[in-house]
KEKE-3310 file (N, C-alpha, C; in steps of 0.2 Angstrom, whole numbers, plus 5000, padded with zeros to 4 digits):
npx = (5120:5134:5153:5155:5164:5169:5154:5155:5158:5152:5149:5139:5122:5107:5096:5098:5108:5113:5114:5125:5134:5136:5139:5152:5161:5161:5171:5171:5172:5182:5171:5159:5142:5123:5120:5131:5139:5139:5147:5161:5177:5188:5198:5189:5196:5190:5175:5173:5170:5180:5179:5190:5197:5185:5179:5166:5151:5139:5123:5109:5099:5086:5077:5066:5056:5039:5029:5021:5012:5008:5008:5005:5009:5000:4991:4985:4971:4967:4965:4977:4982:4987:4999:5007:5022:5035:5050:5064:5080:5086:5105:5121:5137:5150:5167:5182:5200:5210:5223:5222:5209:5196:5182:5167:5151:5134:5120:5102:5086:5070:5059:5045:5030:5016:5003:4991:4987:4991:4992:5003:5011:5025:5038:5055:5070:5086:5102:5118:5134:5151:5164:5183:5198:5212:5224:5241:5243:5232:5214:5202:5183:5166:5150:5134:5118:5102:5087:5073:5059:5049:5048:5049:5054:5063:5063:5052:5041:5027:5021:5023:5030:5032:5046:5056:5075:5090:5105:5116:5135:5151:5171:5185:5200:5215:5232:5244:5252:5258:5249:5239:5227:5222:5204:5189:5172:5154:5137:5122:5106:5092:5074:5059:5045:5027:5012:5010:5002:5005:4998:4986:4994:5002:5015:5024:5021:5025:5039:5047:5060:5075:5094:5109:5126:5142:5158:5174:5191:5201:5212:5219:5230:5233:5239:5240:5232:5220:5212:5210:5196:5196:5184:5174:5159:5144:5127:5112:5095:5083:5064:5050:5038:5034:5042:5045:5048:5064:5080:5097:5114:5133:5146:5158:5167:5173:5180:5183:5190:5192:5205:5196:5208:5210:5210:5198:5185:5176:5169:5169:5161:5160:5153:5150:5138:5127:5112:5100:5086:5071:5060:5054:5049:5056:5068:5084:5097:5110:5122:5131:5133:5131:5139:5143:5149:5157:5164:5168:5180:5178:5187:5185:5175:5162:5155:5155:5146:5141:5132:5129:5120:5117:5108:5100:5083:5071:5055:5040:5028:5025:5022:5030:5042:5058:5066:5077:5086:5093:5100:5104:5112:5111:5121:5125:5133:5134:5144:5138:5140:5149:5147:5135:5128:5118:5111:5109:5099:5098:5087:5086:5078:5077:5065:5067:5056:5059:5058:5052:5048:5034:5026:5024:5036:5042:5043:5046:5045:5056:5057:5067:5068:5076:5081:5090:5094:5106:5114:5129:5135:5149:5148:5147:5133:5121:5108:5095:5084:5074:5066:5057:5051:5045:5041:5031:5033:5022:5021:5012:5004:4991:4988:5000:5007:5010:5011:5023:5026:5037:5042:5051:5059:5077:5087:5103:5115:5127:5134)
npy = (5654:5653:5660:5672:5676:5689:5697:5696:5698:5682:5677:5670:5667:5669:5661:5657:5646:5643:5632:5625:5632:5630:5618:5620:5629:5627:5625:5608:5601:5586:5570:5577:5580:5580:5591:5602:5598:5610:5620:5631:5627:5632:5649:5661:5677:5687:5698:5700:5704:5706:5703:5704:5688:5683:5678:5687:5686:5694:5692:5694:5688:5689:5678:5678:5692:5693:5684:5671:5658:5647:5642:5628:5619:5612:5602:5605:5604:5606:5619:5630:5640:5655:5670:5682:5681:5684:5680:5679:5675:5683:5681:5673:5671:5664:5661:5654:5652:5648:5646:5631:5626:5627:5636:5634:5641:5645:5654:5657:5664:5657:5667:5667:5676:5673:5684:5679:5667:5659:5650:5642:5654:5656:5652:5650:5643:5639:5633:5628:5621:5617:5613:5610:5601:5604:5599:5592:5584:5576:5578:5581:5582:5590:5591:5601:5603:5611:5612:5621:5622:5624:5620:5613:5597:5592:5585:5577:5578:5590:5598:5610:5606:5604:5602:5595:5596:5587:5584:5578:5577:5568:5563:5556:5564:5563:5570:5566:5571:5589:5589:5578:5568:5556:5549:5547:5545:5549:5551:5556:5558:5565:5567:5576:5574:5586:5586:5585:5583:5574:5570:5563:5554:5554:5563:5562:5551:5543:5546:5552:5548:5543:5543:5534:5536:5531:5534:5531:5535:5545:5557:5570:5582:5580:5592:5607:5613:5604:5592:5578:5565:5548:5537:5524:5519:5516:5515:5516:5517:5521:5521:5525:5522:5518:5503:5493:5501:5500:5503:5497:5503:5500:5511:5516:5528:5543:5558:5573:5589:5605:5620:5636:5644:5637:5636:5629:5626:5619:5603:5584:5570:5554:5537:5521:5510:5500:5494:5487:5484:5482:5477:5464:5462:5476:5479:5477:5490:5493:5502:5514:5530:5549:5567:5579:5597:5609:5623:5633:5648:5658:5668:5678:5685:5678:5665:5647:5633:5618:5605:5588:5577:5559:5552:5542:5540:5540:5538:5546:5538:5524:5512:5513:5513:5519:5527:5529:5548:5555:5571:5584:5600:5616:5630:5648:5662:5677:5694:5707:5724:5734:5729:5724:5708:5693:5678:5660:5647:5631:5613:5596:5584:5568:5555:5539:5525:5509:5499:5490:5471:5468:5478:5488:5498:5515:5531:5547:5566:5581:5596:5612:5629:5646:5661:5675:5692:5702:5713:5718:5725:5735:5732:5718:5716:5710:5712:5706:5702:5689:5674:5660:5643:5630:5611:5599:5578:5566:5548:5538:5545:5555:5568:5572:5580:5596:5613:5628:5645:5658:5675:5688:5695:5695:5696:5698:5700:5706:5711)
npz = (4980:4972:4976:4966:4950:4940:4930:4913:4895:4890:4903:4914:4911:4923:4920:4907:4910:4922:4930:4923:4926:4939:4940:4933:4940:4953:4965:4972:4988:4994:4995:4999:5002:4997:4997:5003:4991:4982:4989:4990:4990:4988:4993:4989:4978:4972:4970:4983:5003:5014:5031:5042:5045:5038:5022:5013:5003:4996:4988:4977:4966:4955:4948:4940:4933:4927:4914:4912:4904:4905:4919:4927:4921:4911:4900:4881:4881:4892:4895:4898:4911:4914:4921:4932:4937:4950:4955:4968:4975:4987:4995:5005:5007:5015:5019:5026:5031:5042:5054:5058:5055:5042:5032:5026:5021:5017:5015:5010:5004:4996:4985:4980:4971:4964:4957:4953:4955:4972:4977:4971:4976:4987:5000:5002:5011:5013:5019:5024:5029:5029:5039:5040:5047:5050:5053:5050:5039:5040:5038:5046:5044:5042:5038:5036:5030:5026:5018:5011:5000:4985:4971:4954:4955:4947:4926:4925:4934:4936:4945:4957:4969:4988:4998:5009:5012:5017:5028:5034:5036:5035:5038:5033:5026:5019:5015:5002:4996:4993:4980:4979:4988:5000:5002:5016:5017:5025:5020:5026:5025:5018:5009:5010:5004:5005:5006:4989:4973:4960:4945:4951:4961:4975:4980:4994:4997:4989:4983:4996:5004:5014:5012:5015:5009:5004:5002:4995:4991:4979:4974:4965:4955:4939:4930:4934:4927:4926:4935:4944:4951:4958:4963:4975:4977:4989:4990:5001:4996:5006:5007:5018:5017:5004:5004:4995:4985:4991:4985:4983:4980:4969:4964:4952:4949:4940:4939:4933:4931:4925:4928:4930:4923:4912:4894:4887:4899:4914:4920:4919:4920:4926:4928:4933:4936:4949:4953:4964:4967:4979:4976:4966:4953:4946:4935:4939:4938:4928:4923:4911:4915:4919:4918:4905:4907:4898:4894:4880:4871:4858:4848:4857:4855:4857:4865:4868:4875:4881:4884:4893:4901:4909:4917:4929:4937:4952:4948:4948:4950:4954:4945:4936:4942:4940:4930:4913:4910:4897:4893:4883:4880:4874:4871:4867:4867:4861:4860:4857:4856:4865:4883:4879:4876:4868:4870:4865:4868:4865:4870:4875:4882:4886:4891:4898:4900:4905:4917:4920:4914:4914:4909:4896:4887:4886:4879:4883:4878:4883:4876:4875:4871:4871:4873:4873:4877:4884:4898:4903:4918:4924:4940:4941:4938:4928:4918:4910:4898:4894:4884:4885:4878:4883:4877:4882:4877:4878:4873:4877:4889:4886:4894:4902:4892:4885:4884:4885:4888:4893:4898:4903:4913:4921:4933:4942:4950:4963:4978)
capx = (5126:5144:5157:5155:5169:5164:5152:5159:5156:5152:5147:5133:5114:5105:5091:5099:5115:5115:5115:5131:5139:5137:5146:5160:5166:5160:5177:5167:5175:5180:5166:5153:5134:5119:5119:5137:5143:5138:5150:5167:5182:5195:5198:5187:5200:5187:5168:5168:5171:5184:5179:5194:5200:5180:5174:5159:5151:5131:5120:5103:5096:5079:5078:5063:5051:5036:5022:5021:5007:5004:5008:5005:5009:4993:4989:4983:4966:4965:4966:4982:4981:4992:4998:5012:5024:5040:5054:5070:5084:5095:5110:5126:5139:5155:5171:5186:5205:5213:5229:5221:5201:5193:5175:5162:5146:5132:5112:5099:5081:5069:5054:5040:5026:5012:4998:4982:4985:4991:4993:5009:5017:5031:5045:5060:5077:5094:5106:5124:5143:5155:5171:5188:5200:5218:5229:5245:5241:5227:5211:5193:5179:5161:5145:5127:5115:5095:5085:5066:5059:5043:5050:5048:5060:5065:5058:5046:5034:5022:5018:5029:5029:5036:5050:5064:5082:5093:5112:5122:5140:5159:5175:5191:5205:5223:5236:5248:5257:5252:5244:5236:5225:5214:5198:5184:5167:5150:5135:5116:5103:5084:5069:5052:5037:5021:5004:5011:4999:5005:4992:4982:4999:5004:5025:5026:5021:5032:5046:5049:5064:5080:5100:5116:5132:5148:5166:5182:5194:5210:5210:5224:5229:5238:5242:5240:5223:5216:5212:5205:5194:5192:5182:5172:5154:5140:5121:5106:5090:5074:5058:5046:5032:5035:5047:5045:5055:5069:5088:5104:5120:5138:5145:5164:5167:5177:5179:5192:5189:5195:5201:5195:5211:5210:5204:5192:5183:5171:5171:5167:5160:5157:5152:5147:5132:5123:5107:5095:5080:5069:5054:5056:5046:5060:5074:5092:5098:5117:5126:5134:5129:5137:5138:5148:5148:5160:5164:5175:5177:5176:5187:5185:5168:5158:5159:5150:5145:5138:5132:5128:5118:5112:5105:5094:5079:5066:5048:5034:5024:5028:5021:5037:5049:5063:5067:5084:5084:5099:5099:5107:5107:5119:5120:5130:5133:5140:5146:5134:5141:5151:5145:5127:5127:5113:5111:5104:5099:5091:5089:5084:5077:5072:5065:5066:5054:5059:5060:5047:5047:5026:5024:5027:5042:5041:5049:5045:5053:5058:5062:5066:5072:5076:5086:5090:5097:5108:5120:5134:5137:5156:5150:5145:5126:5120:5102:5093:5077:5072:5060:5059:5048:5045:5036:5032:5025:5021:5015:5008:5000:4993:4987:5006:5008:5009:5016:5024:5030:5038:5044:5053:5067:5081:5094:5111:5117:5132:5137)
capy = (5659:5654:5666:5673:5678:5697:5698:5699:5694:5677:5675:5664:5671:5667:5657:5649:5642:5644:5627:5624:5636:5629:5614:5622:5634:5624:5618:5606:5597:5579:5568:5584:5577:5583:5600:5604:5598:5616:5625:5634:5623:5638:5658:5668:5678:5692:5700:5698:5710:5704:5704:5701:5681:5678:5683:5688:5688:5695:5693:5696:5684:5689:5672:5682:5696:5691:5685:5663:5657:5641:5639:5622:5613:5609:5600:5611:5602:5608:5628:5633:5646:5661:5672:5688:5680:5686:5674:5683:5673:5684:5675:5677:5663:5664:5658:5657:5649:5647:5638:5624:5625:5629:5637:5636:5638:5649:5655:5661:5661:5658:5667:5667:5676:5674:5687:5676:5659:5661:5641:5646:5659:5650:5656:5645:5643:5636:5633:5623:5622:5614:5613:5606:5604:5606:5594:5591:5580:5572:5582:5578:5587:5586:5594:5600:5607:5610:5618:5620:5622:5623:5620:5607:5592:5588:5588:5572:5580:5598:5603:5614:5600:5606:5599:5598:5591:5589:5582:5578:5570:5570:5559:5561:5565:5561:5571:5561:5578:5596:5589:5573:5567:5549:5550:5541:5549:5544:5556:5553:5563:5563:5571:5574:5579:5588:5588:5586:5577:5573:5565:5558:5553:5558:5561:5561:5543:5541:5551:5554:5543:5544:5541:5533:5535:5530:5532:5530:5538:5547:5565:5571:5585:5579:5597:5613:5615:5598:5587:5570:5563:5546:5536:5522:5525:5511:5517:5515:5523:5518:5523:5522:5524:5513:5501:5493:5504:5501:5501:5501:5501:5503:5511:5517:5535:5546:5567:5578:5596:5611:5626:5641:5649:5635:5638:5623:5625:5613:5596:5578:5565:5545:5534:5513:5510:5494:5497:5482:5486:5480:5476:5460:5465:5479:5475:5481:5492:5491:5503:5518:5535:5554:5571:5583:5601:5610:5629:5636:5654:5660:5672:5684:5688:5671:5659:5639:5629:5612:5600:5582:5572:5554:5548:5537:5543:5538:5541:5548:5532:5518:5506:5515:5513:5523:5530:5533:5554:5558:5578:5588:5607:5619:5638:5651:5668:5681:5701:5713:5730:5735:5725:5720:5701:5689:5671:5658:5640:5625:5609:5590:5578:5558:5551:5531:5519:5502:5498:5483:5469:5468:5485:5489:5503:5522:5537:5557:5570:5588:5601:5618:5634:5650:5666:5681:5698:5704:5719:5717:5731:5732:5731:5713:5715:5707:5714:5702:5701:5684:5670:5654:5641:5624:5609:5590:5575:5557:5544:5535:5549:5563:5570:5576:5585:5603:5617:5634:5651:5662:5680:5689:5698:5694:5702:5696:5705:5703:5716)
capz = (4978:4973:4975:4958:4946:4937:4924:4907:4891:4891:4910:4914:4911:4927:4920:4906:4911:4931:4931:4920:4929:4945:4939:4931:4943:4961:4967:4978:4990:4992:5001:5000:5003:4990:4999:5004:4987:4979:4992:4989:4991:4988:4996:4984:4977:4968:4971:4991:5008:5017:5038:5048:5040:5036:5016:5012:4998:4997:4980:4976:4962:4954:4945:4935:4933:4920:4910:4911:4900:4908:4928:4932:4915:4910:4893:4879:4882:4900:4894:4903:4916:4915:4927:4932:4943:4953:4959:4970:4978:4991:4999:5007:5008:5019:5016:5029:5032:5048:5053:5060:5050:5034:5035:5020:5024:5012:5018:5005:5004:4989:4987:4973:4970:4957:4955:4954:4959:4979:4981:4971:4981:4993:5004:5006:5015:5013:5024:5023:5030:5030:5042:5039:5051:5047:5057:5047:5035:5043:5040:5046:5041:5042:5033:5039:5026:5027:5011:5013:4993:4982:4966:4952:4958:4941:4922:4925:4938:4933:4951:4963:4977:4994:4999:5013:5012:5023:5027:5037:5032:5036:5034:5033:5020:5022:5012:5002:4993:4991:4974:4979:4995:4998:5006:5015:5019:5024:5019:5028:5018:5016:5004:5012:5001:5009:5000:4982:4971:4951:4943:4957:4966:4981:4981:4998:4999:4982:4983:5001:5005:5016:5008:5015:5004:5009:4998:4996:4985:4978:4971:4963:4952:4932:4926:4937:4925:4925:4942:4943:4958:4955:4970:4974:4983:4990:4993:5002:4997:5010:5006:5023:5016:4999:5006:4989:4982:4994:4981:4985:4975:4971:4959:4950:4948:4939:4939:4929:4932:4920:4930:4927:4918:4904:4887:4889:4906:4915:4922:4915:4926:4922:4933:4933:4942:4949:4955:4966:4969:4983:4970:4963:4947:4944:4934:4940:4933:4927:4916:4911:4917:4920:4915:4903:4904:4894:4889:4876:4871:4853:4844:4859:4857:4860:4870:4866:4882:4879:4892:4893:4907:4907:4924:4934:4943:4952:4944:4955:4949:4954:4939:4932:4946:4938:4922:4913:4906:4893:4892:4879:4881:4870:4875:4862:4869:4857:4861:4852:4855:4872:4887:4876:4875:4866:4870:4863:4870:4863:4876:4872:4887:4886:4896:4895:4905:4903:4923:4921:4911:4912:4907:4890:4887:4882:4880:4884:4878:4884:4871:4875:4867:4875:4869:4881:4878:4894:4895:4909:4918:4927:4945:4941:4935:4923:4916:4904:4891:4892:4880:4884:4875:4882:4876:4884:4873:4880:4867:4883:4894:4885:4899:4902:4886:4887:4880:4891:4885:4898:4894:4911:4915:4926:4936:4945:4955:4970:4981)
cpx = (5133:5145:5158:5162:5164:5161:5156:5155:5155:5150:5139:5126:5110:5100:5092:5106:5117:5117:5123:5136:5143:5143:5152:5163:5165:5167:5174:5175:5177:5175:5162:5147:5132:5119:5125:5140:5142:5144:5157:5174:5188:5193:5196:5193:5195:5179:5166:5171:5174:5182:5187:5196:5191:5179:5169:5157:5141:5127:5113:5102:5088:5079:5073:5055:5046:5032:5025:5014:5005:5007:5009:5006:5004:4994:4983:4975:4962:4962:4969:4982:4988:4992:5003:5017:5035:5044:5060:5072:5089:5099:5118:5130:5146:5160:5178:5192:5209:5220:5226:5213:5201:5186:5171:5156:5139:5123:5109:5091:5077:5062:5051:5036:5023:5005:4993:4982:4989:4992:5001:5012:5020:5037:5050:5063:5080:5100:5113:5127:5145:5164:5175:5192:5208:5223:5235:5242:5234:5222:5203:5191:5169:5155:5140:5124:5105:5092:5076:5064:5052:5044:5048:5055:5064:5060:5052:5037:5033:5023:5026:5027:5034:5039:5055:5067:5084:5097:5116:5128:5146:5164:5180:5196:5212:5231:5244:5254:5256:5247:5240:5233:5220:5210:5194:5181:5160:5143:5126:5112:5095:5080:5064:5050:5032:5016:5005:5007:5003:5002:4989:4988:5001:5011:5026:5024:5026:5038:5051:5054:5070:5087:5103:5121:5139:5153:5170:5186:5199:5208:5218:5224:5237:5242:5239:5234:5219:5218:5207:5204:5195:5190:5176:5164:5147:5133:5116:5102:5083:5068:5052:5039:5030:5040:5049:5050:5061:5076:5094:5108:5128:5138:5155:5164:5173:5178:5186:5187:5196:5197:5200:5200:5212:5207:5197:5190:5177:5173:5165:5166:5156:5158:5148:5141:5128:5120:5102:5093:5073:5063:5055:5054:5050:5066:5080:5093:5106:5121:5129:5131:5134:5134:5145:5147:5154:5159:5169:5173:5180:5180:5185:5178:5164:5160:5153:5149:5140:5136:5126:5124:5114:5115:5100:5091:5074:5059:5045:5030:5027:5029:5027:5043:5054:5061:5076:5083:5091:5097:5105:5106:5115:5117:5128:5128:5139:5136:5143:5138:5145:5151:5138:5129:5119:5115:5106:5105:5094:5094:5083:5083:5074:5073:5065:5063:5054:5060:5058:5047:5038:5024:5027:5031:5040:5045:5045:5047:5050:5060:5061:5072:5069:5083:5086:5094:5098:5113:5123:5137:5145:5156:5146:5136:5125:5111:5099:5084:5076:5065:5063:5051:5049:5040:5038:5028:5027:5017:5010:5002:4997:4989:4993:5010:5007:5012:5017:5029:5030:5040:5044:5060:5070:5086:5098:5113:5123:5135:5145)
cpy = (5657:5660:5666:5677:5686:5694:5701:5696:5685:5673:5672:5670:5666:5660:5654:5643:5641:5637:5622:5628:5634:5623:5614:5625:5633:5621:5613:5600:5588:5574:5571:5576:5580:5589:5603:5602:5604:5620:5623:5628:5627:5643:5659:5672:5688:5694:5698:5703:5703:5707:5699:5694:5678:5682:5680:5689:5688:5697:5691:5692:5685:5684:5675:5685:5695:5688:5674:5660:5649:5639:5633:5617:5609:5605:5604:5611:5605:5615:5630:5638:5650:5665:5675:5683:5684:5680:5677:5677:5678:5678:5679:5670:5667:5659:5659:5651:5651:5642:5631:5622:5629:5630:5638:5637:5646:5649:5658:5659:5663:5660:5667:5667:5676:5679:5685:5669:5660:5656:5641:5650:5653:5657:5653:5647:5638:5637:5628:5625:5618:5617:5608:5607:5601:5601:5589:5589:5575:5578:5578:5582:5583:5592:5592:5605:5604:5614:5615:5625:5621:5624:5614:5603:5592:5589:5583:5576:5588:5600:5606:5610:5603:5601:5601:5594:5592:5583:5581:5573:5572:5564:5560:5562:5566:5564:5571:5567:5585:5594:5583:5570:5559:5551:5545:5546:5543:5551:5553:5559:5560:5568:5571:5579:5580:5591:5592:5581:5579:5568:5559:5556:5556:5556:5561:5554:5539:5543:5552:5550:5546:5538:5539:5530:5534:5530:5533:5531:5541:5554:5569:5577:5583:5584:5602:5616:5610:5594:5582:5566:5552:5538:5531:5523:5519:5518:5516:5519:5519:5523:5522:5520:5518:5509:5496:5494:5505:5499:5501:5499:5503:5507:5512:5523:5540:5553:5568:5584:5600:5615:5632:5645:5644:5637:5636:5622:5622:5607:5591:5573:5558:5543:5525:5513:5505:5493:5491:5482:5481:5476:5469:5460:5469:5476:5480:5485:5494:5497:5510:5525:5542:5560:5574:5592:5606:5618:5634:5646:5656:5667:5679:5687:5684:5666:5653:5636:5623:5609:5594:5577:5565:5552:5543:5539:5539:5543:5542:5541:5526:5511:5508:5515:5517:5523:5534:5539:5552:5564:5580:5596:5611:5627:5641:5659:5673:5690:5705:5719:5731:5728:5722:5713:5697:5682:5667:5650:5635:5617:5605:5585:5572:5556:5541:5528:5514:5496:5493:5478:5467:5473:5487:5500:5512:5525:5542:5560:5577:5592:5608:5623:5640:5657:5674:5686:5702:5711:5720:5724:5729:5730:5724:5709:5714:5707:5708:5701:5694:5680:5665:5649:5632:5616:5601:5585:5567:5554:5540:5539:5555:5569:5576:5580:5591:5607:5623:5639:5657:5669:5684:5691:5696:5696:5697:5699:5703:5709:5716)
cpz = (4980:4972:4967:4956:4942:4933:4919:4902:4891:4898:4910:4916:4916:4926:4915:4904:4918:4932:4930:4923:4936:4944:4936:4933:4951:4961:4973:4982:4990:4998:5004:5000:4998:4992:4998:4997:4983:4984:4989:4989:4992:4989:4988:4984:4973:4972:4979:4995:5011:5028:5041:5043:5039:5029:5016:5007:4997:4988:4980:4969:4961:4947:4938:4939:4926:4918:4909:4907:4900:4915:4928:4926:4915:4903:4892:4881:4887:4901:4899:4907:4915:4921:4927:4938:4942:4956:4961:4972:4981:4995:5000:5007:5011:5017:5021:5033:5036:5048:5054:5056:5046:5035:5030:5021:5018:5016:5013:5008:4998:4990:4981:4974:4964:4959:4955:4959:4967:4981:4976:4973:4986:4996:5006:5007:5013:5016:5024:5026:5030:5033:5040:5042:5049:5051:5053:5041:5034:5043:5041:5044:5040:5041:5037:5033:5027:5019:5011:5005:4991:4976:4963:4953:4951:4933:4920:4930:4938:4940:4954:4970:4983:4995:5005:5011:5018:5023:5033:5034:5038:5034:5035:5028:5024:5015:5010:4999:4995:4985:4973:4986:4992:5004:5007:5019:5019:5026:5023:5026:5020:5012:5006:5009:5007:5005:4994:4980:4963:4950:4946:4962:4970:4982:4986:5001:4993:4981:4989:5004:5011:5012:5014:5012:5008:5003:4999:4990:4985:4973:4971:4954:4946:4932:4931:4935:4925:4933:4941:4953:4953:4964:4967:4977:4984:4993:4994:5002:5000:5008:5015:5024:5010:5000:5001:4983:4984:4989:4986:4978:4977:4965:4958:4948:4945:4937:4937:4929:4927:4925:4926:4923:4912:4898:4887:4897:4908:4918:4919:4922:4923:4928:4928:4938:4942:4952:4958:4970:4970:4980:4965:4957:4944:4940:4936:4936:4931:4924:4917:4911:4917:4918:4912:4904:4901:4893:4885:4871:4861:4850:4851:4860:4853:4865:4870:4874:4880:4886:4889:4898:4904:4915:4925:4937:4945:4951:4952:4954:4951:4950:4938:4935:4944:4929:4921:4910:4903:4890:4889:4880:4875:4867:4871:4866:4864:4859:4854:4850:4862:4877:4885:4876:4872:4867:4869:4864:4868:4867:4875:4879:4884:4889:4894:4899:4902:4909:4924:4917:4909:4910:4898:4888:4884:4885:4880:4883:4881:4880:4875:4872:4872:4871:4877:4877:4883:4892:4902:4912:4926:4936:4947:4942:4930:4920:4914:4903:4890:4890:4882:4882:4876:4879:4877:4879:4876:4876:4872:4887:4891:4890:4901:4898:4889:4883:4885:4888:4890:4893:4901:4909:4920:4928:4941:4947:4964:4973:4980)
residu = (MET:MET:PHE:ARG:LYS:PRO:VAL:ARG:LEU:GLY:ALA:CYS:SER:VAL:LEU:LEU:ILE:MET:GLY:LEU:CYS:THR:SER:THR:TYR:ALA:GLN:SER:ALA:VAL:GLY:ALA:GLY:PRO:LEU:THR:GLY:THR:LEU:ALA:ASP:ILE:GLU:PRO:THR:THR:GLY:VAL:LEU:ALA:ILE:GLY:PRO:VAL:LYS:VAL:ALA:LEU:GLY:VAL:THR:ILE:ARG:GLU:ILE:GLY:TYR:ASP:ASP:ASN:VAL:PHE:ASP:GLU:ALA:GLU:SER:GLU:SER:PRO:LYS:ASP:ASP:PHE:GLY:VAL:ALA:VAL:THR:PRO:ASP:VAL:SER:PHE:PHE:SER:ARG:LEU:ARG:PHE:VAL:ARG:LEU:SER:ALA:TYR:ALA:GLY:SER:GLU:LEU:THR:TYR:TYR:HIS:GLN:TYR:GLU:SER:GLU:ARG:SER:VAL:GLY:TYR:SER:GLY:ARG:ALA:ARG:VAL:ASP:VAL:LEU:LEU:SER:ARG:VAL:ARG:PRO:PHE:PHE:GLY:LEU:GLY:GLN:THR:ARG:THR:ARG:THR:ARG:PRO:ASN:GLY:GLU:VAL:ASP:VAL:ARG:ALA:ASP:ARG:ILE:GLU:ASP:GLU:VAL:SER:GLY:GLY:LEU:ALA:PHE:ASP:LEU:SER:ALA:HIS:SER:LEU:LEU:TYR:GLY:SER:THR:ALA:ILE:SER:SER:SER:GLU:TYR:GLU:GLU:ALA:LEU:GLN:ASP:GLY:VAL:ASP:LEU:SER:GLN:THR:LEU:SER:ARG:ASP:ALA:THR:SER:HIS:GLN:LEU:GLY:LEU:LYS:THR:ASP:LEU:THR:PRO:LEU:LEU:SER:VAL:GLN:LEU:TYR:GLY:SER:TYR:GLN:GLU:ASP:ASP:PHE:PRO:LYS:GLU:PRO:LEU:ARG:ASN:ALA:LYS:GLY:VAL:ALA:GLY:ASN:ALA:SER:PHE:ARG:PHE:ALA:PRO:GLU:ALA:VAL:VAL:THR:GLY:ILE:ILE:ASN:VAL:SER:TYR:ARG:ASP:ILE:GLU:TYR:ALA:ASP:PRO:GLY:VAL:LYS:PRO:PHE:ARG:GLY:VAL:VAL:GLY:SER:VAL:ALA:LEU:THR:TYR:PRO:LEU:LEU:GLU:ILE:GLY:ARG:LEU:THR:GLY:SER:TYR:GLN:ARG:GLY:VAL:GLU:TYR:SER:PHE:ASP:THR:VAL:ASP:ALA:TYR:TYR:VAL:GLU:ASN:SER:GLY:THR:LEU:ILE:TYR:THR:GLN:ARG:LEU:PHE:GLY:GLU:ALA:ASP:LEU:GLN:GLY:LYS:ILE:ALA:ARG:SER:VAL:PHE:ASP:TYR:SER:ALA:ARG:GLU:THR:GLU:PRO:PRO:HIS:LYS:ASP:THR:LEU:ASP:THR:ALA:ALA:GLY:SER:LEU:GLY:TYR:ASN:LEU:ARG:ASN:ARG:THR:ARG:ILE:ALA:LEU:ASN:TYR:GLU:TYR:ALA:ARG:ARG:ARG:SER:PRO:THR:PHE:ALA:GLU:ARG:ASN:TYR:GLN:ARG:ARG:ARG:VAL:PHE:LEU:SER:TRP:LEU:PHE:ALA:PHE)
# end
């Protein structure tokens, strides 16, 4: 849970646009790793309890209470299984700024229950923290985090996979002025899968990996409402059980962040990546990746949110090696009356598999359409009735095709 703004018209629906809101409103600190990157970087001013110098934000997110007609994302020929499920995440965030120290931390638990299929029940946890030591213009920082979860890691993998993610990070920032700084950082992270099979492939063999990344960059405020971060990065990925999957790469990155007070809010990330793989049969990846998530209010009664993401990801199948994913999402929120609103979402993802010259290229697609009827209370609660339809199509692997429908209630509450 991030430190949340009061929920009003256009506030983020938990299940429809949580990812976009995280990208848009999180003021992540420079040099953050894959887990600590979601921690708040500025002191929250609303929706928190003050305990001395510490700001505390408590919350409960009920992601869903409802019906799922394809629990395992099975093909129609396999008679998909349906069930009733509940997913709840209680959490707490902390923020404190003293004379020489700034602390940001988060702890939460991910609870998932299915009535019939006990194999899909799970209890997970997440904890992460970052400390910045404020020594005049020089600011050493340190980060630590661990997450244990049982979810689908991406749009390619259909199984809810047990995995543990760890991060240790640190670096040094130097303030050039009140609005600019230089920094260097290192992050060591790992992702370990346990007892998870996808199409007969053991994910603990093909996806478990360690990563070491380094960054060197500059962050500055161009205007009071727009900041930019420019940095170079180098990363090595090590697969202990599949050494031919090892990779290393460099990237040039630019990130533009619009403040929540701006008319258009959000973030734009652009990177040029050059990745070499240990397997001589896998083509290097060289190209532009990035993400865009922007929100624009319409006549004070509506809000339009659009996002686009292009990235390169490891495939669970070593034959495919990796894929390039292009995803676009469009969400519109319309106020109906008072604090009631209606949201609609359409999304499409294209998975491009063309990493090997010896294998014919192919593209899979994942399409999603969703709607949400919600009511926003003044205590920052949003209650919504949601419907979601998803369909995946693969021209090469018929067993990956599926349709999925969900009808569920969601509830976002922050004390």
